[in-house]
Each structure stands twice: as structure tokens, then as C-alpha cells.
C-alpha positions in Angstrom: 5.5 -0.5 -34.0 8.8 -1.2 -31.8 11.1 1.6 -32.0 14.7 1.6 -30.2 18.0 2.4 -30.3 19.3 -0.8 -29.2 20.9 -3.5 -32.0 18.6 -6.5 -30.2 15.1 -6.7 -28.4 14.6 -8.0 -25.0 12.4 -11.3 -25.7 12.4 -10.8 -28.9 14.1 -12.7 -32.2 14.8 -10.7 -35.4 13.6 -13.2 -38.4 14.8 -11.3 -41.0 16.4 -8.0 -41.9 14.7 -5.7 -44.2 16.9 -3.1 -45.0 17.6 0.8 -43.3 15.1 3.2 -43.3 15.7 7.2 -43.0 13.7 10.1 -42.3 14.9 13.4 -42.9 13.4 16.7 -41.4 14.3 20.1 -42.6 12.9 23.0 -40.4 12.9 26.6 -41.2 13.5 29.3 -39.0 11.2 32.0 -37.2 12.4 35.9 -36.6 10.1 36.1 -33.5 11.7 32.6 -31.8 15.1 33.8 -33.1 14.5 37.4 -31.3 13.1 35.1 -28.0 16.3 33.0 -28.0 18.6 35.3 -28.0 17.5 37.5 -25.1 17.4 33.6 -23.3 21.0 33.5 -24.3 22.0 36.9 -23.1 20.1 36.5 -19.6 20.7 32.7 -19.2 18.1 29.5 -18.7 16.6 27.1 -21.2 14.9 28.2 -24.6 11.7 26.4 -24.7 11.1 27.8 -28.4 14.0 25.9 -29.8 13.5 22.6 -27.3 9.9 22.5 -28.6 11.4 22.6 -32.1 13.6 19.9 -31.8 11.1 18.0 -30.2 9.0 18.5 -33.2 11.4 17.5 -35.6 12.4 14.3 -33.6 8.8 13.4 -34.1 8.4 14.0 -37.6 11.7 11.9 -38.8 11.0 9.0 -36.1 7.4 9.0 -37.5 9.3 8.9 -41.2 10.9 6.0 -40.2 8.1 4.3 -39.0 5.6 4.8 -42.1 8.6 3.6 -44.4 9.1 0.2 -41.8 5.6 -0.6 -41.9 5.1 0.0 -46.1 8.2 -3.0 -46.1 6.2 -5.2 -43.7 8.6 -4.5 -40.5 7.6 -5.3 -36.8 10.1 -2.7 -35.6 12.7 -0.6 -36.2 16.2 -1.4 -34.3 19.6 0.8 -33.9 17.6 3.8 -34.1 20.4 7.1 -34.6 19.2 11.0 -34.3 21.1 13.7 -36.1 20.7 17.3 -35.6 22.4 19.2 -37.9 22.0 23.6 -38.2 22.5 24.8 -41.9 22.9 28.4 -43.5 20.0 30.6 -42.6 18.6 29.3 -39.0 17.2 26.2 -40.8 17.7 22.9 -39.0 17.8 19.4 -40.1 16.8 16.3 -37.8 17.9 12.9 -39.9 16.3 9.5 -38.4 18.1 6.4 -39.7 17.5 2.8 -38.1 17.4 -1.3 -39.4 13.4 -2.3 -40.2 13.0 -5.8 -39.2 10.4 -8.8 -39.2 10.1 -10.6 -35.7 9.9 -13.9 -34.8 
């Protein structure tokens, strides 16, 4: 399935707009990960553990919209937007939205 942040596809024409698809993922906090990240904040550098968690959340949210689009009979999802939010108690939310389409 073609998945893109753009609203058009090169060398392809949208035949039918099937509707908006969205995927939401909420990931919980981990005491050890949070402790290690706080050390990284103090000494400087990148937090690989948090970067991995962000990547995991993004892939899960994109997987959800791909599955929903397939169920609708879509060939592609265009105009994908990703949003990352922090919630209380160290929870993180990743939301992916896009438009499921049929191609000519």
C-alpha cells in the first residue's frame, strides 16, 4: 500500500476518495527508561530509548491506518499527518491520520 504525506501521487491519479482513516497509540511510561533519559538530559546527548519509543509508536499508528484503509478497499493513503503528544504520568500518544483513496 502506498502511504504518503503528500496530497498527490506522482504518476498516479486518484479515482475515489474513500474517507479519513486514523490510528491512535498510547504508550506507557517506564521507570528505568525515564531514569536513564534523565541522566542523558543532565550529561547531554540523545536519548536512544525515547527515540526508539517514538519510532515504535509511529510505526504502530501507521500500521493502524494502513489496516483500516485496506478494509475500505483503498490502494493508498495520502495526506498523512503524524502528531505526538505527552499525556499525564509520562504517557505518550501518537496519532496518524490520512485519506484512504482508490487509484485509477
